[in-house]
Steps between C-alpha positions, in 0.01 A plus 500: 500500500782748599687413185192560285447849667867585432451397134179710479689807637791454263267481202292810591768727621603619145129563415449711811814689438413585150163626620668726734709619206185594310355688784825693549570574141147565366389785701419764235146640507364715232366823623318762274439839678765724661329443841519127457868482412593746776311311769652185362844663534420621848423137615764330301819719522533473889465128471757474226731737695473264803551187275815638333634689817477846330495789764362768281345569154338759304272441186352736245242455211466700188179482301437690162829675546418647844621392841190371663601321820797447724567347843778428737525183715709378788784677657787725394721314751426191709655670799271800480126556502502735205282355231547526115276748326481650153747762601767255619828512306626197320800492276389436141829320414517411123155645440709821492635388166147580341538867623862507365360398158234774513786752587699382196203535282425855617848590374432318167186702451707809582758394223776490756550118466468242224401144600733352246809711566795333651494600877864616474385788296355657823768408746794718604539405874551130448580260223496118461831328595684335223321204367476246220130582448388799271377752748359704206215246507393611843207730405242667719238263380717199583568621841123554566416155371784317675644388164839684516670195624608644832521286806219482756618601860641802670841454650582817700686537833455875543405618847198719468483577868803724468448658158250490217721437184394612151366247257823476301687413812261208558574382143871527556458292815317244303776506241739378781267228619434313179725339228268620217184700465374272231366137509363525144530708174283807508167422338561120516259403776308600814723540815325689780747767617490738793832654395338583167265724668772671703646602167161645402504693816827658402364561154205697652730701716750590213216590258293710756752644721287394779532203745289199413305560809423870407405420140254221597350721777448794272374316185331191649421500875377858525284509188345161605417629853760258657618775733593273785704264299864526448838332503684611809352373829445837655334539840130482388576167321715358782217551754240295301700251310482123523754277663601226251514132595728229347354155450713401801304749719789743521421870473644739231494878514453732204843657449585778257670413177717728274316381187114484448404426138518127535268471822530800742158638506319539841122525457156405628227295341280792431784698334636210287135439388507843343801411292346181383172657410692764298636221289157385385444683167155620414400541857470813724791359698732608219634846589668557165840487638568255210334478169293197394781428239761495781300272721466261218867496446560433859266201487611349171697176563871512411619147596368179633586464877703197626557287808299586807333786336313278257281366787321837517569680174533444119712792402687802607401849375663824614497502887177278493445122466220378264290188487228428241179335639240284340251789487727682254604741758852580630604522864768765557684423829803541721605355824734625775688272725759612760640362826190486716224624259295417192291712267314443186264685256299366196291719275311437181499801258203361292266493812639758729548250782791487740621331825776616732634303797767582757627271789776520743602135490718287255276207533179650380515369138211269551298784636570704190412208287164447662403873492601525119284184436203652687538828315501343161187290580346827608554681177434194291846414340735207485710481821842665427799272487623576859175375639499183292868420559488527873181293523647232271820482684327494836291204380817324392662553831184390688497188290872432568422548871203270473727229324778540758244483778333189357838325454594589863163395639538160319844447629399591850196279481707206371750557788224506762342184351838318518536602871131396573551144352839456639708519182702792629669600827716759658866451448768706694765392248408724193666353194574695189768266381254297280369657185139530628597685813737731308222579255252578773746726677567676177142537421444666844789734456378596152149570633636710788726702257210557254277617803775733611558639145121548434463695826770741388445517116313825420344369177310248719503631860460866395244450233316216634531519873205272598592235268874534603429437872273196408747354257795560749297322773414202271855456391619517855246228595609285226858531599404405842313188364819394333697540820226289675558227255866491609406495868233225447645259256328211361555175696673231294277194437719265697456725799126525464 
């Protein structure tokens, strides 16, 4: 009887686990009116924040080209009682690149820049170090679209607490930290590049005679009504800015940086929504800062994205990612990720819809995916790639967890059965000399190492924190089961 119950449990465990997966993954509910979606968000967002251990978030919706709703949730800092509201400052991180692209297009409309000119034409304070690549191929358009072949990261050791170096000094410092600025020939392929936008920052300063911060303030932030947004964390920003949290739980402060075009904007959900609405052509949100033609240039795909970026996008335009949906509409988007915060916006020029999300946690990717899926259901379009990718990968990880759990349960059940019927007994002399013992010990070590690796690997622990904890626990249990097989070996037949 006991053996039959055990067999029944082992047979039904995978089914029950897969049902759990369906419940966890398939949560999107279609909402039609603005009131329905905002009420849905008010209930859903706090639950998602608790599930994914996200201290604070701010969300905004745009409808028919106008900001129609925004709300803050959670806390600015876990140690304080101050709550996030629509005036709380987040760092936009790489969403700033979209503003930089606008700044460049303003200069193009003023005939002070040409998108297809070599960037060297506009630089006098810095030049590329000697290289085998043809730097004449580095154009303004290619810098904006990440197709200039320039490497991805920023390697700078400048101490900004003691002085605020000029942009060219940062570029010189980067020169000293890398072997080459180029990882591909200019125009060859998509290579996401923060340093490329620092070069654009210097271009804007050289052409205008203003600092990047001043030019963007005078020609973008002020005309849009983003009066409180800015690049240097001055006192009014410091007093109401979030504390960032790494996926490990450690805190990160918002420190000043000497360069800004790649990701230095400090803003609020309400003010960033003004920028997004201005980019929706044909709506009242467009303040005529840029012409319709310039907006179309900004949104025209230049190159297919590669690697991780293909999960959420199809192509790179100028400072904006694009993705074509089944309904023959194009999603324009950009994310922002820093050490301790995440941000994302999506907008659809054809419909005038937009979504903006800020959080102060590195492990809020799944929260973003859920909210983007809910938003696309609300406006009646196909779920953008980021929502689909995270749901599918989460389903895969849950399935993997279920399979490991089932295997571990079966192994534990078989061990218990052996003890129950007297085929196994405790042995103080653990032997790994024999092949079977060595294999069990090796399997236990591999399982423990995998559990340790998953718990610290950002692509799983940071992006899928709930699944990571479950998978880590299941792997640890399986490792323990292998060790139990060593401690309770099978009794040889002649001793039975």
